[in-house]
N, C-alpha and C positions, 0 to 999 in steps of 0.2 A: 406484248398483250394485243388482241385481236384490234381491229381499224375498222370503223365505218366508213363503208362504201356508199358514195350516193352520185345522181347525176349532179355532174357539173363542179365534182370537189376539186376534181384538179386545175379546174381554171382558178376557183376563189380560193386556191391551199396560200397563194402568194400576195389575195390581191389587196393585203391592208398593206402590206410594201409602197404599193403603188398610188395608194391612197394620197394626196399632197396635204401640206400642211396649209392652215389658213390661219390668219391672225382671228381674234376674238375683238369685236367690234363694240364698243359699251354703249347698250342706248340709257345716257339719261335721262330722256323724261319716263321713260318704263321701269327706271327702276326706283330703290327706296332705300339709300343710303340712313346709314346712322345720324342722329342729329351735329350738324355743324361739319361732317365728312362728307368728300364729292366720292360718288360709282365710282370703284376699283375692283381687279381682277383677283384681291386678296380676299374679299368678302365672300359669302353665299353668292352662288353663282345662277339663274338662271338662261340656260343657251338653247337658242332658238334656232334649227336648227336638222339637215338628217344626220342623225346617232355617228353612224361610221365616221363622217367627215370631222364631227364633234369630237369624237372621241381622240382623232387623232391631232387635233387641234389643242390638246388638252397636255398629250405627252410632254412635250417642251417645258410645262410648269408642273406636274405632277405626276410622273414617272415613278412609281415605286414607291406612290405618298398616300395612295387612297386606302383607308382601314376598311371599309364599307363597303359593298357594291349592292345594293336589291335592285331588279329588273324585272318586272312583271309585261315581257313579250305577248306579240299577239300568237293567240292561243291555236291559232289555224284549225279551225273548225268551219271554214269557209266563208269566204265575202268579208273577211274582218281588215284585210293587210293587202299592201303590193308591195310586188318587188321589184324594184328598179336600178338597184347597182351597180354604175357604172363601170361593168367588168373587161377589160381588154383583151377580149377574145371575140373573133369573127365566130364562132360555132358556139357561143354560151350568147351572141347576141342574136344569131337566125335563130334559137331554142326560144330565147324570152318574145321574139317579137310573132310568134306562130302559136304563140298558147296564151290563155286569159287574164286577165288584170284588170283587177282584183285576185286575188288566186278564190277561185270558188271551190263548191264541194265535189263539184263535177271533175275537176283539174287530176288527171291519174298522178301525176309528177306535182303535187302541191308538197308532200312531204322532202322532196328533195329540193324545191325552192328555197322552201322552210330552212331548210339545213345550212343551205347554201346561204342565205342571207344571215346565219346565225354565225357561223363559221369565224369570218373577219372579226366579226364585233366579240366573240369572245376570244381572242386573240390579241385584240386590243386590251382588252379591259383586262387581262392577265398581264401586260405590261406595266398599266398603273396600277396595280392590288400592290400593296405594302409585302413584306416579309411577310408579317403576321396578320395579313389582313383575310377578312373572309367571303364570296359570294353567295348569295342568297337568290333564287331565283323562281318566281311562282308562275307554275304551269298546271296542266291538266292531262287526264287520259290518252287528248287527241298525240301529243308530242312527248310527254313523261320517257318512256322507254328511251326512244333516240337521243332526248337532250341530254339521258345522262349516259347513253354509249360515247354523246360527242366531248361530254363534259372528262368523263375518263381519260378520252383519249389529248387532251389539250393541257390537262390538269395534273392528269393521274389518279387511279384508281384509289393509291392509297392516301391522296388528298381528299376524298369523301368524308364529310362528318355524317350525314343525312338524309334520306327521302323523308322527309316529314309528312304526315297528311296532314291536314287544315280541312277542318270543319266549315266548309264556306258556305254551305245552304242548313241548315239544322230536320229544314223540314224534309230534307231526303232529295232534294232535285225535280225536275219538271219533266223527268218522262214521264210519258202517258203507258209504257208499255216495257217489259224485261223490269232490269234491275234499275233500281231509280238511288242516283248515284251524286250526294250532299258534299265531295271533299274534293278536293283539288291538293296540290301538293306543292312542297318549298323545298329546293332540291339546294341543300348546303356543302358546300366546298373550302377548305382552307388552303391558302396559300404556303402551308408551312409544314404544321404539326398540327393535324385534328384534337389531340388531346388539348389545345391550348383555350379552345372555345370555351368558354364560359367558366374558367377555373382559375380563379383567384390565391383559393387555398393555398396551392403548390408555394407562395412564395411568401406564406406567415411562419415565420422561425417557432418551432414548438417549444422552446422556452418561452417562459411567460415572466413578463416586467413586472414592476410595480411602481406606481407613482401617488400622488395626491389625490389621483381620483381614483385611484382603486389599482386592478388588474389589468392588464393589457397582454398582446404578444406584439411583438416587431414585424410588418409589414415590407411592400416592397418600398427601394428606393424611390426617392420625390426625382432623382434625376432621369431625364429619358436615356434608353441605351436603344440601339441595333440601329435599322434606317431612318432618317428623317430625325436624327438625334442632334445634331448642328445646330448649333446658333443660328446659321444660314439659313436653316429648314424653317425657322418660324419663330423670327426675331420677336416675336411679343412674348415668347415662352423664355426671355434673355430679361431676368429683374434679378435684386438680390433677397434673401432672408435674414433673418437675425439670430445668428449661434447663440447658445447658453450662457457663452464670454462674453454676448454684445457685438462680437465682431459682423460683419459683413460678408455673407458668402454668397458668391455667386456660381453658377451650375455649370464649373469647370469640370470635365472629364478627366478619366486617370493619367491618358497623356499629356495631360497640359492644355490641349483646343476646349473653345468656348462651346459649350453643349445648350441644354435648355434643359427645362423642367417637366418632367413629365404631365404636371397640370397646371391653367393658367393661373392669373391673379384675379378673376374673376369666379375659379372654383371656392364653393364654399368651405371646404377643407383648408384648401392653399390658403383661403381669408384669414380662419383660423388660427394659422401656424405663422402668417405675416403680423398677428397683433397679438400673438402669444407663444413663443416659439417652445414652449413645453408642449404645445398637441403635439409635436412632432417627435419622434425618438431619434435622438444625435450620435454617431458613433468619429470619433478622429480616424480618419484612414488615409493610408498614404498614395502619392502618385506612384504611379510606374517607375522604376530604377531610372535616375538620371536625371527624372524633369522634374522642374521646379516652375512653379508659378508666384510671382511676386518675393521671389528670394524664396519660400516653401517647398517643402517636399512633403507636407501633408494638409490635411484639410476638415472641415468638421464635413459630416456628410450626413442627410436628413434621412428619417423613414418614415412610414405612416406608423401610427399604433391602431392596432386592432383593436376595438375593446370586445368583438364579439367573433367569433372561429363559423360562423355558417355566413360571414361575408359573401360566396359565392356558394351558390348549391350547384350540385348537378341537375342538368333540368331532362325534363324528357321531350320524346320526340311527338308526338301525340295533342294536336294543338286543336281542343276542343272548346279552348274556351278562350281566345284571343279574335274575339269578331268575329262576324261575317261579313258577308256581299251586304246583305241589308242593313247591316251597321256603318259598312261604309255610304254608301246611299243616303241614307239617314243623313250623317256627318256634315256631308256636303250638301244636303237639301238645306240645313240648321244656317249655311254660312251662305249660300245664294238665295234661298226662298224655292227654291225652284230643283228640279232633276238636271242637273248641267253635263250630265258625263255617263256614263251607263257602266256598271258592277265598278268603283271604287273599287280599291281594298280597304279594311280598316284601319284606322291612325293604331288599335291596340294592338294588330300582327305586324306594324311596323316598329311598334316599341320594344315587343319582345325579339324581334331581332337585332335593336339596339343593346338591347341589354347581354348579348352573345361579346358584343366587343369591351374589355374592361378599359376601355380609354375615353374618358368624356372630353378628349379633344380632338375625338375623330372626325375624317375629315370623307363624307358619306358620299356616293355617288350612282343615282339612278340617272340613264342612259333609257330608259322610257316610260319618262316622267309622268305621262297621263296627265292625271289631273290634279298631282305636288301631294299627294297621300306623305310623300318619304320625307320632304320638307315641312310637314307640319308635324312628324313624331319627332323631329329633332328639334325643332325650336318647343317643345312641348316638354319633350328630356330636360332642355337645356334650364326651361325654367323652372324645372321640379327639381334639378340636384345643382345650379349653378355651373353648367360646365359650357364648354366652348366648343361645341362640335360642330361643323359646318357641314351644308350640303352643297350638290353638285346638282343641279336637272339638264336634260339634256330632252327638248322634245320637238320633233317634226310639226313643219307649218303646215299643219292639216287643217284646210278652213273646214268651218261648222257646213250644217245644211243652215238654210235662210229661216225655216220656222222651227229649228231649235228652241230647246226652254234659255237655253245659253245665248243664242245668238240675239235671241230678243233683250236680253240684259245690256246689246252693245259690245257683245263679247265676238271677235271675229274666227279666232284659233284656237285649238286647244292647248296650247302656249301662252295663250290670253285668261284660259281657264286656271292655268296653273301658276301663273303671275297675281293671276286676280285673287286668289285664293290664298296663297302664302303672302300678299298684302293686307287681306281683312285679318289672316291669322295673327298677323304682327301689331296690328294695330287694333283690333278689336271691332266686333260687327254688332251690330241687329237682327237679332234671332226673333223671325215669326212665326209660329207653329200651333200646335193644337194639344193643350194641357189635357190628359183625360186622370178624375179620378176614381175611385172605385169607393159607390157608396152603400153598396150593399152586396153579396153573394149566398149560394145557396147549393149545395148538393142535392141532385135530382134524385133521391130514394124514394122507393116505396113508402115511407114515412110522411116526406113530403109532398109526395100526390093528397095523401089521404089530408095533406093541411095548408090543400093547394088554397082556399079561398083564403085563407090567413097570409099567403105569402102573395097573393096580389093584392091585397089590401092593402100589406105595407110595402110593396114595391108604391101603386099609385102615392100612397103618402110620404113616400121619398119624394116623388114627382113634383107633389102639392108643395111639399115644405122645403126642398134645397134649388127647385127647377129653376126658379129666378135669379141663383147664383149662376147660371151653368146658361150658355147657349143652346145647350141641347142636352135631352137624359136619352142616354140608349140603354137596351135589354139585348144583352146577347145571350144565349145557351152555346156553348162549346165544351165539350171534353166530360160533358157529364154534371157543365154546372151552368148555373144562372145566375149572371151578372149583371146587375145597372151601375152602368159608367157616366159621370158626370165630364162634359167636354165644353173647352170654351179656347179662343185663339188670346193668345198673349204674345206680348211682343218685350223684349229686354236686351237686354248690352251685354254683350260676352265681352268680359275686359282682352285686351291683345294680353302675347307672353312675348311680348319684345324681340328686339332683332332687327336684321336688316338682309336685304340682298341688292345684287348687279345683274341689270337683265343684260344678254350678250345674241349678238346675232355674228353668224361666220363671215367671214371678210372672201375679198380673192385667194385664190392660192397664191402660198408664197413662192415666187417662179423667182431664184437665183440668177436666173441668166435676163432678170429684165437688170442686171448690173450690166448688161452688153449693150443693152436699146435705150436706158435710161426713162422704161416707162413699166408704172405700175409696179414703182421701186417701194420696198415693204418700210413698214417704218423701225427706228430702230431698235425699239424696242423688241418687238417681235424677231427682228432679224438675229439681236444676240442671244433670243432661244433659241432657236432653230438652229444656228450652229455652234453652240453651246450642247444640245442635245446630241444632233447627229455627230460631235466630234468626240464625247465621252459617253453617251450613250445614257447620262444624268438629266435632271430635270434643274431646272433655272428658276423659284419661284419670285424672286425677287432680282433685276437688274442693278449692279451701282450706278451710281447717275456718271453722267459722261463728265470724261476728263481726259488731259491730255494723253495719257498711255493707253487710253480705251480700254482699261481693265473692266471687265464685266462680269467674273465669278471665277472661282476656282473648285478644283476637288484635292483632295489627299496628295496627287503628285503633280498637278498642274496648273497653272495661273491663263486665264483663258483673258485676251485684248482683243475687241474690235477697234477698228478703225474706219468710220461709216457715217456718213449722212444722204440721210435719202433725196439728196440734191444731185440732179445730173452734172449741170455744171462741177461742183463740186469737186465728185468725182472722178472727173477730168482733167483737176487740176494738181498742185503740187505738192496739197495740203491732206493729200489723201496716200500718200504715201508715208510708207513706215522710212523715218530720215533718223540722222545722227540726236535729235533732241530726243525723238520719241524712245531710242533703244534705249539712252541715260537712263528715263524718266524708266521704263519699264526696270531696268535691271534695276535699280535700286528699292522698288517693291518686291524683288521675287521671292526672297526669303529660304533660299534654296530650293526653291521647286522652277522645275520648265516653264518656259512661258512661250505661250501658243498666241502667235500673233495672225488676224486673219484684215488684211487688206489689199487693193487691186494692186497695189503698185509698191516696191521698194527701192530705196537708195542708198542700202547697203550690201555686201554682197556677201552668203548664205556660211565665209568660213567666219567674216566679223560677227555676224549671227549666235555661230557656234559658241564662241569662245564664250557668250553670253547666255549661254545655258537658253538660246531662242530660237524656235522655230517657224520662218513664214511659212503661211498657207493664203497661197493668191485667189481672192474672190474673182469669178465664183467658181473655180477648176478645183479648189480644196475641199469643199464643204464635208464632202462626205467620209473622209479617212477617218477611221476610228484609234482613238488611239487605246492602247492597252494598261490596264493598271501596274 
């Protein structure tokens, strides 16, 4: 397949690998946790910091778990972005040192810089995307072609779903000469099979069933399958349902392992099933050959009941009725009372994109968050259907101009705009605006001209009779129509959509060599996620509580242990070593799996450890060993 060449590609090709991992530091003061809860990394996240570093920081917890990625990168129209990635190349640094920053229209290498900026970010986004996830990127004609070439090279041309034109400006744009362009593009790529986009009917059984409410079709199994389908991947999705025989059914997989449901216990349909088991279609299914769970070789399996076959329709790629840039600006103005951000995307557009994902517990990532339209769309979708979608926003600490409307509200950065918008949408906000009511309209035809005195008299009478009810009455002639409109200022309370979020900043890089010096030691949980990801290539969303054997998590073949405390003196003591007591505790919990133990020292020979199926990895030297499946 052809590849796209650009200046700097050889230097940024593997740059994402050299970006250091960083801790995510919770800022409790800027967070909005659920009532009675503490700010947690398991919640919706707003991360302030460079998105390249933030994406790398998310890998230990979210690699392969993001269902939807929506990004709105700089359009590279000139003067709207700066390129400052710290690429470790003297030639690259020399090139950037001699060029303009921000990247302006006069820069003949602005396309090269834009591609150099996008390349490592797209590679990290690909690592974060789930097996059945998809990516949607908003762009215009300035970079649409080059972005498409880049995506074809990174994801594969066969993963392209659509280059969907979005009618962003129905007036046709602001061009004063040539063709007026009133559209942008949404480039959509699926990580595995593009035919699965918005296609749920394929899982509906063709055989029709009957119950007390009438006919229905058997839909998808309520048990989650594929990537992220284990209990440890989403612990809140592990809860019982009541089967037709009144027994309690837990989401065990065919292989007997603890799985999870596809829908959460706050989902509307799932609540119906929890209250009335007959809302689901039930079948008795066997476990895999030789597998027993609670002494049983089979169990009840629930499926959705589909009352209509039109649950998911094939969607078109011409987006002319999903909001405009003007709608996005007006939505933000309603929330803040002023124009707080330039050209925000409309919520309706991102709601349409969310509709392409069948999972109502999807994790949605936006690494160019801007004014947080993605979060607004996720919260609204959850409020509408009872879903449990989560969002992760990443926004650079970009300071506002002191004389900007947003700065006058006390906001300092674009990340502050995003967080404040989400806060208001969750909790509710006052809306102050202008209500316009049409009082009279008439088409300006020849007949109307002949009756001009009558029309003028009618307009004057409307002003006289109705004027007191409005702050002003305006007369407009537009498109061959005379319209009389009454305007008045209104103030309303917009109810909140509910939800919560945790605000984070990026901490210092996790320098594993710090274990040698004792300076800048990472927190236990941060190091646990780091060694788990670097050793297995898989993410660890929840770290097991510290215990004697140091167990932190497991894969299908391995159990990983970390013996560590972020204290210099402790790390130099005998307590930090793998000894006979810990080996005995580890061996008891292995369950047939190999154990991988990270520690600074050991008091056992490798021969004795091998007899117990334990492999020792010395910190900090053995962290980057990649274990095969």
